[in-house]
GULOVO-928209 format. One record per residue: x, y, z of N, C-alpha, C, O in turn; residue number from 1; residue in one letter. Coordinates in steps of 0.2 Angstrom, whole numbers, plus 2048, in hexadecimal, padded with zeros to 3 digits. Layout:
<recs>
   n_xx   n_yy   n_zz   ca_xx   ca_yy   ca_zz   c_xx   c_yy   c_zz   o_xx   o_yy   o_zz   num   residuo
      X      Y      Z       X       Y       Z      X      Y      Z      X      Y      Z   NUM         a
...
</recs>
This chain:
<recs>
   n_xx   n_yy   n_zz   ca_xx   ca_yy   ca_zz   c_xx   c_yy   c_zz   o_xx   o_yy   o_zz   num   residuo
    7B4    7F3    78B     7B1     7F0     791    7B4    7F4    797    7BA    7F5    798     1         m
    7AF    7F6    79B     7B1     7F9     7A1    7B1    7F5    7A8    7AC    7F1    7A8     2         r
    7B5    7F5    7AC     7B5     7F1     7B2    7B1    7F5    7B8    7B1    7FC    7B7     3         r
    7AF    7F2    7BC     7AB     7F5     7C2    7B1    7F9    7C6    7B6    7F6    7C7     4         a
    7AF    7FF    7C9     7B4     802     7CD    7B5    7FF    7D3    7B0    7FD    7D7     5         a
    7BB    7FE    7D6     7BD     7FC     7DC    7BC    801    7E2    7BD    807    7E0     6         k
    7BA    7FF    7E7     7B9     804     7ED    7BF    803    7F1    7C3    7FE    7F2     7         n
    7C1    809    7F4     7C7     80A     7F8    7C6    806    7FE    7C2    807    802     8         c
    7CB    801    7FF     7CA     7FD     805    7CB    801    80C    7C9    7FF    811     9         p
    7CF    806    80B     7D0     80B     811    7CA    80F    813    7C8    80F    819    10         m
    7C7    811    80E     7C0     815     80F    7BB    811    812    7B7    813    816    11         c
    7BB    80A    80F     7B5     806     811    7B6    804    819    7B1    803    81C    12         e
    7BD    804    81B     7BE     802     822    7BE    808    827    7BF    808    82D    13         n
    7BD    80E    824     7BD     814     828    7C4    817    82A    7C4    81A    82F    14         g
    7C9    815    826     7D0     817     828    7D1    81E    825    7D1    81E    81F    15         i
    7D2    823    829     7D4     829     826    7DB    82A    824    7DD    82D    81F    16         r
    7E0    828    829     7E7     829     828    7EA    822    828    7E8    81D    82C    17         l
    7EF    821    824     7F3     81A     823    7F9    81B    828    7FD    820    827    18         i
    7FA    817    82D     7FF     817     831    805    813    82F    804    80E    82D    19         n
    80B    816    82F     811     813     82C    813    80D    831    817    809    82F    20         y
    811    80D    837     813     808     83C    80F    802    83B    811    7FC    83E    21         k
    809    802    837     805     7FC     836    808    7F8    830    806    7F8    82B    22         d
    80D    7F3    832     810     7EF     82D    80C    7EB    829    80C    7E9    823    23         e
    807    7E8    82D     802     7E3     82A    7FE    7E6    824    7FD    7E3    81F    24         k
    7FB    7EC    826     7F7     7EF     820    7FC    7F1    81B    7FA    7F1    815    25         t
    801    7F4    81C     806     7F6     817    808    7F1    812    809    7F1    80C    26         l
    809    7EB    815     80C     7E5     812    807    7E2    80D    809    7DF    808    27         g
    800    7E4    80D     7FB     7E2     809    7FC    7E6    802    7FA    7E3    7FD    28         r
    7FF    7EB    802     7FF     7F0     7FC    806    7F0    7F9    808    7F5    7F6    29         f
    80B    7EC    7FB     811     7EB     7F9    813    7E5    7F5    811    7DF    7F8    30         v
    816    7E4    7F0     817     7DE     7EC    81D    7DA    7EF    820    7DD    7F4    31         t
    81E    7D4    7ED     823     7D0     7EF    82A    7D3    7EE    82F    7D2    7F2    32         e
    82B    7D7    7E9     831     7DB     7E7    832    7E1    7EB    837    7E4    7EB    33         q
    82C    7E3    7EF     82D     7E9     7F3    82A    7EF    7F0    82A    7F5    7F3    34         g
    826    7EF    7EA     824     7F4     7E7    81D    7F6    7EA    819    7F1    7EC    35         k
    81B    7FC    7EA     814     7FE     7EC    80F    7FD    7E6    810    7FF    7E0    36         i
    80A    7FA    7E8     805     7F8     7E3    801    7FE    7E0    800    803    7E4    37         l
    7FF    7FE    7DA     7FC     804     7D7    7F5    804    7D9    7F2    7FF    7DC    38         a
    7F2    80A    7D8     7EB     80B     7DA    7E6    806    7D6    7E1    804    7D8    39         r
    7E8    805    7D0     7E4     800     7CB    7E3    7F9    7CF    7DE    7F6    7CE    40         r
    7E9    7F7    7D2     7E9     7F1     7D5    7E5    7F1    7DC    7E2    7EC    7DD    41         m
    7E6    7F6    7E0     7E4     7F6     7E7    7DD    7F9    7E7    7D9    7F7    7EB    42         t
    7DB    7FD    7E2     7D4     800     7E3    7D4    806    7E7    7CE    808    7E9    43         g
    7D9    809    7EA     7D9     80E     7EE    7D8    815    7EB    7D9    816    7E5    44         m
    7D5    819    7EF     7D4     820     7ED    7DB    824    7ED    7DF    821    7EF    45         c
    7DB    829    7E9     7E1     82D     7E9    7E4    82F    7EF    7EA    82F    7F0    46         a
    7E0    832    7F4     7E2     834     7FA    7E6    82E    7FE    7EB    82F    801    47         r
    7E2    828    7FF     7E6     823     802    7EC    820    7FF    7F0    81E    802    48         h
    7EC    820    7F8     7F2     81E     7F4    7F8    822    7F6    7FD    820    7F6    49         q
    7F7    829    7F6     7FC     82D     7F8    7FE    82C    7FF    805    82C    800    50         r
    7FA    82B    804     7FC     829     80B    7FF    823    80B    804    822    80F    51         q
    7FD    81E    807     800     817     807    808    818    805    80C    815    808    52         l
    809    81C    7FF     810     81D     7FD    814    820    802    81A    81E    803    53         g
    812    825    805     816     828     80B    817    824    811    81C    823    813    54         t
    812    820    813     812     81B     818    817    816    817    81B    814    81B    55         a
    817    813    811     81C     80E     80F    823    810    80F    827    80D    811    56         v
    824    816    80C     82B     819     80C    82D    81A    813    833    819    814    57         k
    829    81D    817     82B     81E     81E    82D    817    822    832    817    825    58         r
    829    812    821     82A     80C     824    830    808    821    834    805    825    59         a
    832    809    81B     838     807     818    83E    80A    81B    843    807    81D    60         r
    83D    811    81C     843     815     81F    844    813    826    84A    812    828    61         y
    83F    811    82A     840     80F     831    841    807    831    841    805    837    62         l
    842    804    82C     843     7FD     82C    83D    7F9    82E    83E    7F3    831    63         a
    837    7FB    82E     831     7F7     830    82F    7F3    82A    82C    7EE    82B    64         l
    830    7F5    824     82F     7F2     81E    836    7F1    81A    83A    7F6    81A    65         l
    837    7EC    817     83D     7EB     813    83C    7EF    80C    837    7EF    809    66         p
    842    7F1    809     842     7F4     803    841    7EF    7FD    83D    7F0    7F9    67         y
    844    7E9    7FE     843     7E3     7FA    842    7DD    7FE    845    7DC    803    68         v
    83C    7D9    7FD     83B     7D4     801    83F    7CE    800    841    7CA    805    69         r
    841    7CC    7F9     845     7C7     7F8    849    7C8    7F2    847    7CC    7EE    70         r
    84F    7C5    7F1     853     7C6     7EB    852    7C0    7E6    851    7BB    7E8    71         y
    852    7C2    7E0     851     7BD     7DB    858    7BA    7D9    85D    7BD    7D9    72         a
    858    7B4    7D9     85F     7B0     7D7    861    7B0    7D0    866    7AD    7CE    73         d
</recs>
């Protein structure tokens, strides 16, 4: 069984470059543990997925995004 292909949310909105300063957008593509979601989960194209990874890593380095959102007890 094959699933329908997802469309890239960034391409649909006409976003060419993902900005690392946009915490709200980046937060949608990061799990609660702080991991970057895979393309299979987000439906992003390869270009935007690469930009997302770079933007999240830059935002983490500048402390705009946390490396880990919460600790497990």
